[in-house]
C-alpha atoms as an extended CHARMM CRD file, in Angstrom:
* protein
*
        78  EXT
         1         1  UNK       CA             99.6590000000      100.0650000000       76.1870000000  PROA      1               0.0000000000
         2         2  UNK       CA            101.9460000000       98.0730000000       73.9320000000  PROA      2               0.0000000000
         3         3  UNK       CA            103.0680000000       94.5630000000       74.8910000000  PROA      3               0.0000000000
         4         4  UNK       CA            106.3840000000       92.9260000000       74.0480000000  PROA      4               0.0000000000
         5         5  UNK       CA            107.9030000000       89.5770000000       74.8310000000  PROA      5               0.0000000000
         6         6  UNK       CA            111.3020000000       89.7730000000       76.5300000000  PROA      6               0.0000000000
         7         7  UNK       CA            113.0820000000       88.7150000000       73.3370000000  PROA      7               0.0000000000
         8         8  UNK       CA            111.1810000000       91.2160000000       71.1720000000  PROA      8               0.0000000000
         9         9  UNK       CA            111.8350000000       94.0080000000       73.6960000000  PROA      9               0.0000000000
        10        10  UNK       CA            115.5390000000       93.1630000000       73.6850000000  PROA      10              0.0000000000
        11        11  UNK       CA            115.7300000000       93.0840000000       69.9000000000  PROA      11              0.0000000000
        12        12  UNK       CA            113.7250000000       96.3180000000       69.5020000000  PROA      12              0.0000000000
        13        13  UNK       CA            115.0710000000       98.0900000000       72.5750000000  PROA      13              0.0000000000
        14        14  UNK       CA            115.8330000000      101.3260000000       70.7320000000  PROA      14              0.0000000000
        15        15  UNK       CA            112.2740000000      101.3770000000       69.3740000000  PROA      15              0.0000000000
        16        16  UNK       CA            110.8620000000      100.6460000000       72.8440000000  PROA      16              0.0000000000
        17        17  UNK       CA            112.7600000000      103.6020000000       74.2980000000  PROA      17              0.0000000000
        18        18  UNK       CA            111.6330000000      105.8230000000       71.4200000000  PROA      18              0.0000000000
        19        19  UNK       CA            107.9880000000      104.9070000000       71.9960000000  PROA      19              0.0000000000
        20        20  UNK       CA            108.2940000000      105.6080000000       75.7190000000  PROA      20              0.0000000000
        21        21  UNK       CA            110.2460000000      108.8420000000       75.3130000000  PROA      21              0.0000000000
        22        22  UNK       CA            108.6960000000      110.4780000000       72.2680000000  PROA      22              0.0000000000
        23        23  UNK       CA            105.1480000000      109.0860000000       72.2970000000  PROA      23              0.0000000000
        24        24  UNK       CA            104.8980000000      108.9880000000       76.1070000000  PROA      24              0.0000000000
        25        25  UNK       CA            103.4630000000      105.4610000000       75.9810000000  PROA      25              0.0000000000
        26        26  UNK       CA            103.8000000000      102.7380000000       78.5770000000  PROA      26              0.0000000000
        27        27  UNK       CA            105.2770000000       99.4120000000       77.4850000000  PROA      27              0.0000000000
        28        28  UNK       CA            104.6060000000       96.0820000000       79.1870000000  PROA      28              0.0000000000
        29        29  UNK       CA            107.1280000000       93.2800000000       78.7900000000  PROA      29              0.0000000000
        30        30  UNK       CA            105.2990000000       90.0350000000       79.4820000000  PROA      30              0.0000000000
        31        31  UNK       CA            107.2320000000       86.8080000000       80.0320000000  PROA      31              0.0000000000
        32        32  UNK       CA            106.7170000000       83.9740000000       77.5960000000  PROA      32              0.0000000000
        33        33  UNK       CA            104.7030000000       82.0630000000       80.2180000000  PROA      33              0.0000000000
        34        34  UNK       CA            102.1620000000       84.9530000000       80.1220000000  PROA      34              0.0000000000
        35        35  UNK       CA            102.2610000000       85.4340000000       83.8790000000  PROA      35              0.0000000000
        36        36  UNK       CA            101.3320000000       89.1040000000       84.3110000000  PROA      36              0.0000000000
        37        37  UNK       CA            102.6460000000       89.0900000000       87.8680000000  PROA      37              0.0000000000
        38        38  UNK       CA            106.1550000000       88.6140000000       86.4340000000  PROA      38              0.0000000000
        39        39  UNK       CA            105.7480000000       91.3310000000       83.8030000000  PROA      39              0.0000000000
        40        40  UNK       CA            107.8690000000       94.4840000000       83.7080000000  PROA      40              0.0000000000
        41        41  UNK       CA            106.6600000000       97.9630000000       82.7800000000  PROA      41              0.0000000000
        42        42  UNK       CA            108.6090000000      100.7650000000       81.1210000000  PROA      42              0.0000000000
        43        43  UNK       CA            106.9340000000      104.1430000000       81.4230000000  PROA      43              0.0000000000
        44        44  UNK       CA            107.7680000000      107.8050000000       80.9190000000  PROA      44              0.0000000000
        45        45  UNK       CA            109.4960000000      109.4250000000       83.8900000000  PROA      45              0.0000000000
        46        46  UNK       CA            106.7250000000      112.0130000000       84.2130000000  PROA      46              0.0000000000
        47        47  UNK       CA            104.1420000000      109.2450000000       84.6490000000  PROA      47              0.0000000000
        48        48  UNK       CA            106.3510000000      107.4840000000       87.2100000000  PROA      48              0.0000000000
        49        49  UNK       CA            106.7080000000      110.6840000000       89.2510000000  PROA      49              0.0000000000
        50        50  UNK       CA            102.9310000000      111.2370000000       89.1450000000  PROA      50              0.0000000000
        51        51  UNK       CA            102.3520000000      107.7150000000       90.4770000000  PROA      51              0.0000000000
        52        52  UNK       CA            104.9130000000      108.2240000000       93.2580000000  PROA      52              0.0000000000
        53        53  UNK       CA            103.2240000000      111.4680000000       94.2870000000  PROA      53              0.0000000000
        54        54  UNK       CA             99.7860000000      109.8480000000       94.2240000000  PROA      54              0.0000000000
        55        55  UNK       CA            101.0500000000      106.9770000000       96.3670000000  PROA      55              0.0000000000
        56        56  UNK       CA            102.5300000000      109.4590000000       98.8430000000  PROA      56              0.0000000000
        57        57  UNK       CA             99.2690000000      111.4340000000       99.0290000000  PROA      57              0.0000000000
        58        58  UNK       CA             97.1740000000      108.3010000000       99.5610000000  PROA      58              0.0000000000
        59        59  UNK       CA             99.4070000000      106.9730000000      102.3260000000  PROA      59              0.0000000000
        60        60  UNK       CA             97.5850000000      106.9640000000      105.6630000000  PROA      60              0.0000000000
        61        61  UNK       CA             98.6920000000      109.7500000000      107.9300000000  PROA      61              0.0000000000
        62        62  UNK       CA            100.5010000000      108.9730000000      111.1560000000  PROA      62              0.0000000000
        63        63  UNK       CA             98.4080000000      109.1250000000      114.3020000000  PROA      63              0.0000000000
        64        64  UNK       CA             98.8150000000      112.3310000000      116.2440000000  PROA      64              0.0000000000
        65        65  UNK       CA            100.3640000000      111.9060000000      119.6840000000  PROA      65              0.0000000000
        66        66  UNK       CA             97.9060000000      112.1400000000      122.5270000000  PROA      66              0.0000000000
        67        67  UNK       CA             98.0860000000      115.3230000000      124.5600000000  PROA      67              0.0000000000
        68        68  UNK       CA             98.6040000000      114.4680000000      128.1880000000  PROA      68              0.0000000000
        69        69  UNK       CA             98.0150000000      116.7270000000      131.1150000000  PROA      69              0.0000000000
        70        70  UNK       CA            100.9190000000      117.2690000000      133.4650000000  PROA      70              0.0000000000
        71        71  UNK       CA            101.2820000000      118.7590000000      136.9000000000  PROA      71              0.0000000000
        72        72  UNK       CA            103.3070000000      121.9650000000      136.7360000000  PROA      72              0.0000000000
        73        73  UNK       CA            104.0690000000      121.7910000000      140.4610000000  PROA      73              0.0000000000
        74        74  UNK       CA            105.8340000000      118.4210000000      140.0490000000  PROA      74              0.0000000000
        75        75  UNK       CA            108.0440000000      119.5500000000      137.1440000000  PROA      75              0.0000000000
        76        76  UNK       CA            111.7490000000      120.0660000000      137.7120000000  PROA      76              0.0000000000
        77        77  UNK       CA            112.7860000000      123.4510000000      136.3290000000  PROA      77              0.0000000000
        78        78  UNK       CA            116.5000000000      122.8720000000      136.3000000000  PROA      78              0.0000000000
C-alpha cells in the first residue's frame, strides 16, 4: 500500500488515480499529524465491493420469530 500526504496526493492526483485504476493498488492518504484514524483510503472499486459483500455476509443474522401455538377454536374466521 502506498502512502501520500494530503498535499502530495492533491499534487499527484492523476498519478494516484492511475495507480488505483491500472495497478489495482490501494492508496492511503495520511494527515500530516500522522494520525491513522484520520487517514483516508482510495481503493479499486472491485476491492470496495468485495469488502461490502464480506461485511454483509459477516453481519449477524436476525433472530427468527418464535412459533407460538394458537387455539383454532378461538380464532375468528371472518
